[in-house]
N, C-alpha and C positions, 0 to 999 in steps of 0.2 A: 684312793680309787675314784675315778670320775663317775658322775651320776649316771651317764649313759651305760657304762660298764655294769654298774649296780643294777640298772634296769634289766639289761640282758641276762644278768645272773639270776635275777628274780624270776624272769620268764622261763629260763632253762630249768630252774629248780621246780617250778610249777609243772612244767611238762614232764619232768622226771617223776614227780609224785603221781601225776595223772596216769602215766604209763604203768607204773608199779601197781597202782590201785586197779587199773583195768585188767592187768594180768592176774591179780589176786581174785577179782570177781569172776573173770573168765566167762563173761556173758555180754556179747555186744548189744543185746537188747537193753540191758540195765546200765552199762557204762561202756560206751564205745571207746576204742583207743584213739589217741590223737591222729594216727594215720587214717583211721576210718572217717573221722570228722573232716580232715583235710580233703579226702576224696569226695565227701558229700559237698563240701564247700566249692570245690572245683566244678562239680556237676551243677550246682545251683548257679554259679557265676557264668556258666556257659549256656544257660537257659534264658531266652528272651522274657519269659513270664516273670522271672525274678526281678528284672529291671522295671517292669510295669508295676509290680508290687511295691518296690522301693520308691518309685516316683509317686505312686498314689499316697502312701503313708507320709512321704516327705512333704507333699503339697498340703496335706491335712495339718502337719506340724507347722509349716510356715504360716498358714492361715490363722491358726490358733495363737501362734507367737506374735504375729502382727497385731491382732486384735488385743491380745493381752498386754502387749507393750504400749499400744496407743492408750487404752483405757487406764492401765496401771500408772503410766507416767502422768497423764492428765490429772487423775484424781490424787496421785501422790504429790504433785505440785500444789494443788489446792490444799491438801492436808498439811503440807509443810508450812504454808503461809497462814492458813485459817485453822486455829485450834478446834473450832466447832465441827469442821469437816472431818478432822482426824478423830474426834470423839464419836461422830456418827458412824464412821466406817470401821472403827477399831473392833467392835464385837464381831463383825462379819469376817474381817481379816484374821482375827484370832481363831475363830471357828474353822475357817478353811485351813489354817495351819495345823490344827490339832485333830480334826476329823480324819479317820483312816481313809486312805484312797479307795479301798474296796467299797466302803460304805457310800462314798460319793458316786462311784461308778454305778452301783446297783440302783441308787435312788434316781439318778439322772436318766438311766436307761429305762426305768419304769415310766418316768414322766414324759420323756421326749422321743423314745424309740432309738433304734440303733444308729441311724445316720447322723442326725443333728447332735446327738448326745456326745459323739466323739469330740467335736469342737468345743462343746460346752464344758465337758470334763477337763480337757486339757487347759482351757482358758481359766477355769476356776483354780487349778493348781498353780498356774503361772502368775495370775493377777497379784496374790499377796506378796510374792517375791519382788516384782517390779514396782508395786505400790510402795513397799517398805524401803526399797533401795532409793527411790526418788524422794520420798519423804525425808529420809536420813540425809540425802544430799542437800536438800534445802536447809535443814536444821544445822548442817555443818558449814554453811556459808558464813564467812566472817561478818559479825554483827555490824562492824563499821562500814562494810560494803553495802549491806542492806540499808543502813541509815542514809548513806550517800544516794542510793537509788531512790529512796522515798522522797528525798529533797528535790530530785530532778523531775519525777513524774508520778502521777497518781493512777495512771492507766494500768490496771493489773495485767490485762492480756498482753500489753506491750512488754511489761517487765518479765512475764513468763517466758516469752519468746527470746527476748534480747538479753535478759539478765539471769533469771533462775535456771532456765533450761541449759545454757552453755556451762554454767558452773556445776550443775549436777550430772553432767554427761559421764564423768568417771564412775560415779555410783550406778548410773543406769546401765553402763556397759558391764559392770561387775554383776549386777542383777540379771542381765541378759545371759551372761556366761553361766551363771548358776541355774537359770531356768531352762536352758536348752536341753541339757542332759536329762533333767527331771521331766520336762515336757515330753521328750521322746519315749521315756520309759512308761510314763502314765498313758500316753497315746497307744502304745503297743499293748499294754495291759487292758485298756478299754476295748481295743480291737479284738483281743483274745476272748474277752467275756461276751462281747456283742457278736462275735464271728462275722465281722464286717467283710464284705466281699472285696477281693483284690487288696489285701492288707497283710502286713507282717504278722499281726496277731492271728489272723485266720490261717496263715501258712504254718505258724507254730501249733495252732490247735489241730490242724489236719495231720501234721507230723506226729503229734502226741497220740492221737487216737489210732493212728496206723502203726504205732510202735516204731517209728523211724526216728529213734533218738539221736542218731548221727546227724540228721537234718535239724533237729532241735538245737544241738550244739553248734551246728554250722550257722544257723540263723542268729544264734546268740553272738557268735563272733562277728557277723555282719553288723549287728546292732552296735556292738562295742566299737567297731571301726568307724561307723557313721557318727556316733556320739563324739569320739575323739577328733574326728575331722571337723565337726561343727564347733567344738570347743576351741580347737586350734585356730579356726577362722575368726571366731569372736575375739580370741586373745590377741590376734594380730590387729583387728580393728580397734581393740581397746588401747593398743600402744600407738595408734596413729595420733 
């Protein structure tokens, strides 16, 4: 059986289980049926405010990803070439990988407020992934190629641009693919906690407190679709 057929079968089975569970609960406030969620999704997609919310959150994500990629790749290149740099940043990267996201969100919100914190939180979650991907890319370069490069030039900045960066691009693209989905989820969670205006997180919060759980499910479907679209785009860029 083809993978596509198996995927459709899995989705159909999930919808069937969802429908059965909804019928057993028999309470739209607790568990809306798939038809209720689709109706809410259609209503949201026909509202201009929805697209303003999506654009606002998407721009926040792009900003955080751009900064996280730039800083992560730069320091990752340094760490791959200079062991002392790796030793310096290793405790920070390890801490960011292990500290719960909720703790990071609360601490940064207290320190920086609701607006700036969204970018900082997302950046802190993306930086370790892109840093480590770049560092591993440098470490996996053939030692003979590194030796040949050292014989040709001693200018590190030139080597970073012309030698290390091109050879680590596959690793960087993989790190970017991994970080986009995580970044979006972290951003929405931060928006939810901070109740940021004109954001997906705020829309989810309002839907929850107003007991519009069909809207909560509909926004969740929109988030899943956006993450899949972003990952598909990066996957295509990765294959270039």
